[in-house]
C-alpha positions, 0 to 999 in steps of 0.5 A, a space after each residue: 443216787 436215787 430220788 424220793 419225791 414227797 409231795 412235791 415239796 421234799 426230795 430225798 436222794 439216798 445211796 445204800 452204802 453198805 448193809 447197815 448204812 445209807 447216805 441221804 440228802 435232803 432238799 426242799 422244793 420251792 415252787 417256781 412262782 416264789 421267789 427263791 424257787 427252785 431245789 434247796 438242799 436242807 442237809 445230808 448224813 449217812 445214817 447207819 447202826 451208829 447214827 440211826 436218826 438225823 433231823 435237818 432243818 431250814 428257816 430262811 427269808 428270801 425278800 417277800 418270801 420265807 421257808 420253814 422246814 424240818 425232816 427227820 430221817 430214821 433208819 430202820 435197818 431191820 425193816 430195810 427202810 427209811 422212815 420220813 417225818 416232815 413238815 414245811 411252810 412256805 409264806 409269800 407276802 399277802 399270798 396263800 400258798 396252795 397245800 401250806 403247810 405240808 405234814 408228811 410222814 412216809 416210808 421207803 423201803 429198799 434191799 440192802 447190798 449183799 456182803 461181797 463175795 470174795 475168794 477163800 480157797 476154792 470157795 466163794 465166800 461172803 460171810 464168815 461166822 465164829 461161834 466160840 463155846 467155853 471149856 471143853 477139851 478135844 477128847 471130852 467132846 469129839 475124842 470118840 468121833 471116829 472111834 467106830 471107824 478105827 480112828 480112820 477118817 475119810 479124808 486128811 489135809 495134807 493128805 495121809 495114807 492111811 487117813 489118821 484122826 488122833 482121837 480116843 482108844 479103849 483102854 489107851 489113856 489113863 491118869 494117876 491119882 497122884 503124878 508124884 507115883 506114875 505107877 501107882 493107882 491110875 483111872 482110865 479114861 471112860 467112853 460116855 459120861 454118867 450125866 450130861 453135866 459132867 464135870 459136875 464142879 467147875 475144874 480149875 483154869 487159872 494158869 497154875 492150875 493148867 500147869 498142874 494138869 499139863 505137867 503134874 506140877 503147878 511150877 514146871 521148869 522151862 524145859 520140863 516135858 509135858 505128861 497129861 498126867 495131872 487133870 485127875 489130881 488137879 481136880 481132887 485138889 479143887 474138889 478137897 479145897 472147896 470141902 466137895 465130897 459129893 463129886 468123884 474126881 475120877 469123872 474128870 476123866 469122863 468124856 462124851 459119846 457123838 451120840 450124847 453132842 449129836 449136833 456137833 458131832 454130825 457137823 464135825 463128820 459131814 464137814 472138817 475137824 481139826 485134831 491139832 487146834 489149841 487153845 492160844 494160851 494155857 490159861 483162861 477165858 479172857 486171855 484166849 478170847 483175846 487171841 481170837 480178837 486181837 492175837 494177843 492177851 497183852 501178857 495176861 494168863 488169867 481173867 480178873 482172878 488174883 493169883 498169889 504171884 500175879 505182878 499185874 492188877 485185875 483190870 478189865 481195862 488191860 485189854 487195851 490193844 486194836 481188835 479185828 472189829 477196829 480193823 474192819 471198821 476202819 476198811 469198811 468191812 461190815 461186822 457184828 457181834 451177836 450175843 445171847 444175852 438177855 440180862 439188860 445192862 450187861 452187853 457182851 463180853 467182847 465189848 467188855 473185854 476190849 472197852 477201851 476199843 469197842 466202848 464208843 456209842 457209835 459202834 452200839 449198832 454192832 453189838 446184836 442179840 442172837 434173834 438178830 443173827 438168825 433174822 439176818 441169816 434168813 434175810 441174807 443180810 449177815 455182815 462179812 464177819 459175825 462173831 456169836 457168843 452163847 448164854 454165859 449166865 442164863 440160858 447156860 449153853 455156853 457149855 462151860 462146866 458144869 452147864 448142860 452139854 445139850 443146851 450148847 449143843 442145841 445152841 449150835 443146831 440153831 446157828 447150823 439151822 440159821 445158816 444153812 437155811 438162809 440164802 446166804 448159805 452157798 457163800 458161808 464159812 461157819 467156825 465152831 471152836 472153844 476158847 479153852 480145856 477148862 480142866 477136861 481131860 486131853 491126851 495130846 501134849 501142847 507143843 512148845 513151838 507157839 510164837 510169842 505175840 508181842 513184847 507186853 510184859 507178862 502177868 506171871 513168869 511165862 514166855 508165851 512159847 507154848 499153846 494151851 490144850 487141844 479144843 474142839 474146831 469144827 468147820 462148816 461150809 458147802 465147799 468142804 469135802 465131808 469127813 476132812 480131818 486137817 492139821 497144820 503141814 510140816 513146817 507150819 506153825 500149829 492151828 490156834 485161835 490166830 488162825 481166825 484172824 489169818 483167815 480173815 486177814 487173807 480172805 478180805 486182803 486186810 494186811 494190804 488194805 490196812 498197811 500199819 494199821 493191820 494187827 501186829 501180833 507175831 502169832 498171827 503172822 505164823 498162824 496157818 489159815 483155813 483157806 486149804 479146807 475148801 477144795 471143791 470147785 462147787 458148792 455141795 448142793 444137798 445138806 447132810 441130817 443134822 437131827 436137832 438135840 433134845 434138850 435134857 430137862 436141866 438144859 430147857 430150864 437151866 438151875 438157878 441154885 448152883 454156884 457161880 463159875 469164876 467166868 461168871 463172877 468176872 463177868 458180873 463184876 465187870 457189869 457192875 464196875 463199868 455201870 454208869 455211876 461206878 459201884 465199885 473201884 475194884 472188880 475183884 472186890 465186886 466178884 468176892 461179894 458175889 462169890 457166896 451167892 447162888 447164880 440165880 441170887 447173883 443175877 438179881 442183885 446185879 440187875 438191882 445194882 445196875 437199875 440203881 446205878 442208872 437211876 443214881 447216874 440220872 440224878 447226879 446229871 451224868 
């Protein structure tokens, strides 16, 4: 353990334990001519993201001598340094001690240990980075990825001859205006969108609406066959219910070309893309994000929206189950959640959703901003597991309709640039996916082979035996061959969000380490991992060309005079409900207050209320 000596009065032994923790032990050195001389231990502690600063002190008499000293040590994670601030006075009856009292302030810098490299397939991986964007189907963003090659990619995993890509073909897919009349008027899928904000009105995402999109009815029979014929019909009904006559419902059949989402498309073609990655459940954001963090939605199929037949109350405290972050923390595997969030007082969606598991102030250092991610990537100090959230409210780079897709594509470029230019690139696995399809068209029927994750009482009659609609999933690493298109092997479960957890489990050997503490989801237990994608015996040495996407004017300065989406209302409602003084007893009521406000007005009101809540909490002594 290295020793740091300060003016021959203080000594600090310190041991770097991980990429955000240093063990310190502080001593005062009493001169030999003084009674009680020698190295005296003042105190020790582990400084970390949970405990950044600690003060140690001693006030002790040794016969005719006395020692009074204090030392404060503060960990500066960003600067890889410990800052020491101390003072000491040694007194001997009738004698002056040269140099006493001492007042010291010094900084000791060091290098963080790197996240350990572990085998992952053929690859050597130290960092797994996951970014999850919002509400886009596979066909909506990646349907035309290999259209110029007749949907024949270079490589399939498992191997197939010839390789195939289940994308779109001109004139092959349509939706009826009324599923009850399937041979009536139909609208074809359109290659390319009329704007970068299509769909320009948010489609409905609740469980019953997704049933309608998949089956053509909100109440399908348990054995009913999916038709994928209800997207246009449901979008028409949504627009009608909102008295929106300015949006053409046929735009739900518009799909983006590779040129419109160049960063996502370039990464998909230069690394790996899955053409059978399904949302974990046919429903909204919060339940699907729960699956990526915990392997279960605890029975929920909607966010906090109260549906007519819900049998559980809307409650952000509902997700009271262990997450992957709790498992990693217990086992000493480093992790952080990075959020592109600029609104003070609104922590990450991940932390809100699993408040009972992640709200502890001791975990605060694990939740950082996107700028911290860029710096950690540049410094080579990314943790073993990183989860990235986009901006849901201000920068609006989450790609949630009707947000401009160029903002999200540029966000992906920023992430790619950070990891690919950092010193840890050769040992990085980047996973890009989307929580759910958000009402956007897709032609592939979700399988009925999903495994029920646990015995949680369902929010609505649903057996959790079928997946949601396909979503994009792009896997990036120098250990992956360019042009790979992958899907589950015959006899395997389908790829869904729990495949990320299964990959982390096997990569870090978490199930064996955690024992009974590992996540109990049966869905994770059956999920295929991503390890088979890392087929190379050495990392690629040349980076592909991924051009920086051009931000549209609307993406560069997102409009704030548009209505909130349901997801935004939920997030802001949770922020108010969980404010220090408790602004609302019911998050749904708060969401209703915000429902008629524009994005800008709602954000402004929430900022004001949060500030008021903090003042009230301080004034009440809380």
